[in-house]
C-alpha positions, -999 to 999 in steps of 0.1 A, spaced: 113 -8 -13 82 -31 -18 71 -48 -50 66 -26 -80 30 -20 -91 19 -36 -124 0 -12 -146 -27 -26 -169 -16 -2 -196 18 -19 -197 1 -51 -208 -5 -34 -242 31 -23 -245 46 -55 -232 79 -38 -226 110 -55 -212 106 -34 -180 71 -47 -176 83 -83 -180 110 -76 -153 85 -62 -129 62 -92 -136 91 -115 -128 96 -99 -94 59 -107 -85 63 -143 -98 94 -148 -76 76 -134 -46 46 -157 -52 68 -187 -55 86 -177 -23 53 -174 -5 41 -207 -20 72 -225 -7 69 -209 27 32 -220 30 42 -255 21 68 -255 48 44 -240 73 18 -267 66 45 -294 69 55 -280 103 19 -278 115 14 -315 107 45 -324 126 31 -304 155 -2 -324 154 13 -359 149 46 -358 168 35 -350 204 68 -363 218 88 -339 196 64 -310 203 91 -287 216 114 -291 185 84 -286 161 73 -254 179 107 -240 178 111 -246 140 76 -232 134 84 -202 155 117 -196 136 100 -198 103 76 -170 113 105 -150 126 124 -152 93 95 -145 69 90 -109 59 60 -95 41 65 -76 9 37 -51 1 29 -32 -32 40 4 -31 67 25 -15 51 29 19 29 9 43 0 19 64 0 13 102 -23 -17 96 1 -33 71 31 -26 94 13 -42 123 2 -72 101 38 -77 89 50 -74 125 24 -99 136 45 -129 125 73 -118 148 48 -113 176 35 -148 170 70 -161 171 77 -145 205 45 -159 219 53 -194 206 87 -193 224 69 -185 256 43 -212 251 70 -238 243 84 -235 278 52 -251 292 57 -281 268 20 -290 264 12 -320 242 -24 -317 232 -34 -296 202 -69 -299 188 -86 -285 158 -53 -274 144 -60 -289 110 -93 -270 106 -80 -236 117 -45 -237 102 -37 -264 77 -70 -263 57 -71 -224 52 -34 -222 42 -37 -251 18 -69 -236 4 -51 -202 -2 -21 -219 -18 -42 -241 -41 -70 -216 -50 -51 -184 -51 -15 -191 -58 -25 -221 -80 -48 -198 -100 -20 -174 -105 3 -202 -118 -24 -213 -142 -27 -177 -154 10 -176 -160 9 -207 -182 -19 -192 -202 -1 -159 -205 32 -176 -217 13 -197 -242 -6 -167 -257 26 -146 -257 44 -172 -279 14 -176 -301 7 -139 -306 43 -129 -315 46 -158 -339 14 -148 -357 24 -111 -356 57 -117 -374 40 -138 -401 14 -110 -404 40 -83 -408 58 -103 -434 28 -102 -458 33 -83 -490 13 -52 -495 7 -64 -531 -16 -92 -518 -52 -90 -526 -72 -66 -504 -95 -94 -492 -65 -115 -481 -50 -85 -463 -83 -77 -445 -86 -114 -435 -50 -113 -421 -58 -80 -402 -89 -96 -387 -69 -126 -376 -41 -106 -360 -66 -84 -342 -83 -115 -328 -50 -130 -316 -39 -96 -302 -71 -93 -282 -67 -129 -268 -31 -120 -258 -42 -87 -242 -70 -105 -223 -46 -132 -210 -21 -105 -200 -47 -83 -182 -62 -113 -164 -28 -125 -153 -17 -91 -140 -50 -87 -121 -48 -121 -106 -12 -119 -95 -18 -85 -78 -50 -99 -62 -30 -128 -46 -3 -104 -33 -30 -83 -16 -50 -113 -3 -21 -128 14 -20 -100 39 -51 -112 57 -58 -147 44 -23 -157 54 -23 -142 89 -59 -150 100 -53 -188 100 -22 -183 121 -41 -161 145 -69 -186 149 -44 -214 155 -27 -195 182 -60 -187 199 -69 -224 200 -35 -234 212 -36 -213 244 -65 -233 259 -44 -264 262 -18 -250 285 -17 -249 323 -16 -212 323 -36 -207 291 -62 -184 306 -36 -159 319 -17 -160 287 -49 -155 266 -59 -127 288 -27 -108 282 -29 -116 245 -64 -101 242 -54 -65 236 -30 -74 208 -56 -97 193 -82 -69 192 -57 -45 176 -46 -71 150 -82 -79 142 -88 -42 138 -58 -40 115 -69 -70 95 -104 -57 91 -91 -23 80 -68 -41 55 -97 -62 43 -119 -31 39 -92 -13 20 -86 -44 -2 -123 -46 -11 -125 -9 -20 -92 -10 -39 -100 -42 -57 -133 -28 -70 -115 3 -83 -87 -17 -99 -112 -41 -115 -131 -11 -129 -99 3 -142 -91 -30 -159 -125 -30 -176 -121 5 -188 -87 -2 -203 -100 -34 -219 -127 -15 -236 -103 13 -248 -87 13 -282 -58 -11 -287 -35 16 -300 -33 45 -276 -8 66 -258 -5 54 -222 7 78 -195 45 76 -190 78 94 -190 82 91 -228 62 110 -255 59 77 -273 72 41 -268 67 7 -281 80 -20 -304 91 -11 -339 106 -33 -367 139 -17 -380 151 -24 -415 187 -35 -416 203 -37 -450 225 -66 -459 247 -75 -490 221 -100 -502 190 -81 -492 176 -67 -460 162 -80 -427 137 -66 -402 145 -69 -365 122 -60 -336 134 -32 -313 118 -15 -283 119 22 -290 112 54 -271 110 90 -281 111 122 -260 97 151 -279 113 178 -258 149 167 -264 141 149 -297 160 118 -284 151 85 -300 163 52 -285 163 17 -298 169 -15 -277 173 -48 -294 167 -68 -262 140 -95 -266 128 -115 -236 130 -147 -256 166 -144 -268 182 -136 -234 210 -118 -252 228 -87 -239 208 -55 -243 222 -29 -267 208 6 -265 212 31 -294 204 68 -288 199 93 -316 187 129 -320 158 131 -345 161 155 -375 130 146 -394 102 120 -399 82 112 -429 56 86 -439 69 59 -463 48 56 -494 32 21 -497 42 17 -533 79 24 -525 84 -6 -502 70 -41 -499 59 -36 -463 30 -19 -446 29 8 -419 64 21 -426 79 55 -420 114 70 -424 134 90 -399 167 110 -402 190 113 -372 220 135 -365 243 106 -357 238 86 -389 239 94 -426 209 84 -447 175 73 -435 163 47 -410 132 28 -421 108 17 -393 77 -4 -394 49 2 -369 26 -25 -357 -5 -10 -373 -17 21 -392 -30 37 -360 3 29 -343 22 45 -371 0 76 -368 8 79 -331 46 77 -338 44 103 -365 24 127 -345 49 123 -316 78 130 -340 60 158 -359 62 137 -390 50 149 -424 16 134 -420 -18 152 -416 -24 159 -379 -52 137 -365 -67 134 -331 -48 108 -311 -66 81 -292 -70 94 -258 -63 75 -227 -93 69 -205 -113 101 -200 -123 111 -165 -159 121 -167 -159 134 -131 -151 168 -118 -122 175 -95 -125 160 -60 -133 182 -30 -97 179 -17 -83 188 -52 -58 170 -74 -32 197 -67 -29 187 -30 -35 149 -34 1 138 -33 8 161 -4 -20 146 17 -8 111 8 28 119 18 17 135 50 0 104 63 29 81 53 49 96 81 56 74 111 51 104 135 15 104 145 17 141 157 33 152 124 4 136 105 -22 157 123 -2 189 119 6 183 82 -30 175 73 -41 206 92 -17 227 71 -28 212 39 -65 216 47 -59 254 51 -43 254 16 -76 243 0 -97 269 -18 -121 287 5 -153 271 -9 -137 236 -7 -126 242 28 -161 254 38 -177 224 23 -152 201 39 -158 217 72 -196 210 69 -191 174 58 -164 164 84 -184 181 112 -213 159 103 -192 127 100 -176 135 133 -211 136 149 -220 103 131 -188 86 145 -197 95 181 -228 73 177 -208 43 163 -221 20 191 -255 22 175 -250 29 138 -217 9 136 -202 38 115 -168 39 132 -141 63 121 -124 35 102 -156 26 83 -163 62 75 -127 65 61 -132 35 38 -165 50 25 -155 87 21 -118 83 13 -122 75 -24 -150 102 -26 -132 132 -11 -98 123 -26 -89 109 -60 -57 108 -80 -57 125 -113 -39 95 -129 -60 63 -131 -32 38 -125 -28 7 -103 -1 26 -83 -27 53 -76 -53 27 -66 -28 13 -41 -29 47 -23 -66 44 -16 -58 30 19 -38 62 26 -68 83 14 -89 66 40 -63 74 67 -65 111 57 -103 111 62 -100 93 95 -76 120 107 -100 147 96 -129 131 114 -111 120 146 -93 154 150 -120 177 136 -116 203 164 -79 204 159 -75 201 121 -103 222 107 -117 244 135 -85 253 153 -52 267 141 -24 245 154 3 269 147 0 300 169 27 326 162 53 332 189 42 368 189 7 359 200 21 337 227 42 364 243 15 390 243 -7 373 269 4 358 302 -26 336 302 -18 321 268 18 318 279 7 296 308 -17 275 288 5 267 259 26 235 261 64 235 260 65 229 223 69 251 192 50 241 161 59 251 125 40 241 93 72 238 73 91 219 100 77 203 132 101 209 161 92 194 195 110 202 227 100 184 259 116 174 291 88 149 300 92 113 289 61 92 282 56 55 275 57 44 239 30 20 228 39 -15 218 34 -22 181 0 -37 186 -13 -7 206 -5 20 180 -38 34 168 -43 33 131 -44 70 124 -50 88 157 -26 115 169 -13 101 201 -20 122 232 -56 124 245 -47 129 281 -58 162 297 -37 193 293 -42 231 291 -48 229 253 -60 200 231 -29 199 210 -7 169 201 18 161 229 55 165 225 63 128 226 46 95 232 9 87 235 3 100 270 27 129 276 13 156 299 11 190 284 18 211 315 52 228 317 79 204 329 87 225 359 52 220 373 52 182 368 67 161 397 85 130 386 63 100 391 74 74 415 87 42 400 75 9 413 102 -10 432 117 -38 412 108 -64 437 71 -54 438 69 -51 400 81 -86 396 65 -104 425 34 -85 437 6 -61 431 3 -26 445 -20 4 449 -14 37 431 -29 72 427 -33 91 394 -12 123 391 -30 134 360 -63 128 343 -65 106 311 -90 97 284 -88 62 271 -83 57 233 -92 20 232 -115 -4 250 -87 -21 268 -75 12 284 -89 30 314 -102 66 316 -96 83 350 -96 117 367 -67 132 386 -65 117 421 -81 84 410 -72 54 433 -61 22 416 -59 -13 431 -42 -45 419 -15 -26 400 11 -48 383 33 -46 352 18 -52 318 36 -71 290 40 -37 273 69 -15 283 56 18 300 21 4 308 5 -10 339 -24 -33 345 -48 -19 371 -83 -19 385 -104 13 388 -141 17 395 -147 -20 391 -129 -21 356 -95 -36 348 -74 -23 319 -41 -5 309 -29 28 324 3 47 315 30 41 341 43 77 342 8 90 351 6 74 385 25 74 419 26 42 440 13 43 475 
């Protein structure tokens, strides 16, 4: 599990659970800060201690191997997985480079030390300053609040109004400090994904030029670098769109009323002061209380984040609730409840009049029913892909199986209302055409996903957790555009009855059975798996030619013909694979998915064939171009 999302609405409640989640983020930031300091120290050693270069590189490499990214949310996109994996990839490359024992490293300070130090001071340092301000305003606000609630209701009205104005001012200052701190700490957590990795990538690129075999090493590193830059750019684009949405959400919450019912699992929750009778009088203690209207369960927790004492949770079943008359008690905002487990009444004090009204409405108290303060209203209509299917689309693209993503999105698209589906068909068809001219208009599938993801899909709840799923909305749109003919125009789930009725269809269909409820794949043909840095962001793997344009059974380049008709490709002799280059002939046609791959027809002749650094892939030259080809698609001559 990743770090929990911090909701802006929780800043108003300031619950113990909110403080605990905030503490998790603070620990993670401190861990990152310490790691960056250590990384900068290791980098300086690498520059100054040329004689101990080997030991410094090994320590630096091990640091990268041990560090693990923690992202917000319960799932990661392919881009985030690849970015998190990139540190381990860098570590492996450094181990290879260390064998050459080169001594000269130039420009390391500009491309590595300075950006990391800048990120640590400007971003993590700003978050630490925000924490200091937040802690200071927290202490000040609760001190003023306790004094305010201790005022007698028999004071002059002018004094009470002045006290109310003062507490409102302090409350607003506290809320602003809390909101800004939550926003900053989440911004730093998101920024580190790319601002942390990009300096390392630049440092590695510069380091290669100083090695005897630097050109060859950089040449083999190029495909990974391109894919990682693509992942970083996607993550940056997702960050920019998500940050804007989160910032707008923060502004809307800031402008909302201070006392409101935030969305959550409880009908009502928040701090209340409970009257406790003593022999020499009575005291008021602060409790965090929750109430569930369906079960009428009322809970009180006496835990306070300042005391550090053991939490005691009391649970009661509510019998009745009634407003306390002002002239019957020397406190404001009070109301009484009766519970099954205790005799007598329990007197509670709310934080304000509007807060008391919300509690009484939740408990069906004997108070005139008034309209509660609503949470932020959504002025927009339902998105094209509907609120009802939003979570299903998000869950579909969180799967690690590329083929399942396409099939699941296909099934969900055909669950949309007819008018929505027709409109989606028109729009995606147009965007598909736009993406085919990306060389001129620069509107790649990824860019279109960033633009139209938040437009076509939108969560009904306006929370930070929902904003963190915008990156998955973009992936859904990318799948729709890139697989338009499969997802919208073609039914990917032909019934077995249709298959058996026609011999022609029987020959054309792949050896796989598809089901919308459960995807079952059967195949006797093995295909190479892509290395982590060659996994496309959203594409269903399998663009090689076959009888039908359906996702293949396994792997990115698995042939779709029946296994009985596919001769086993010849494997390259171990000696030749290690020591020499060979010629080969294509057994099947293939369409490249990336610029570093080759497209070729069946029977194509390859020269200069030798193993790639990626398992299952070969480096070859065809028609004057050099790139990657799948090993199980060729036979060696």
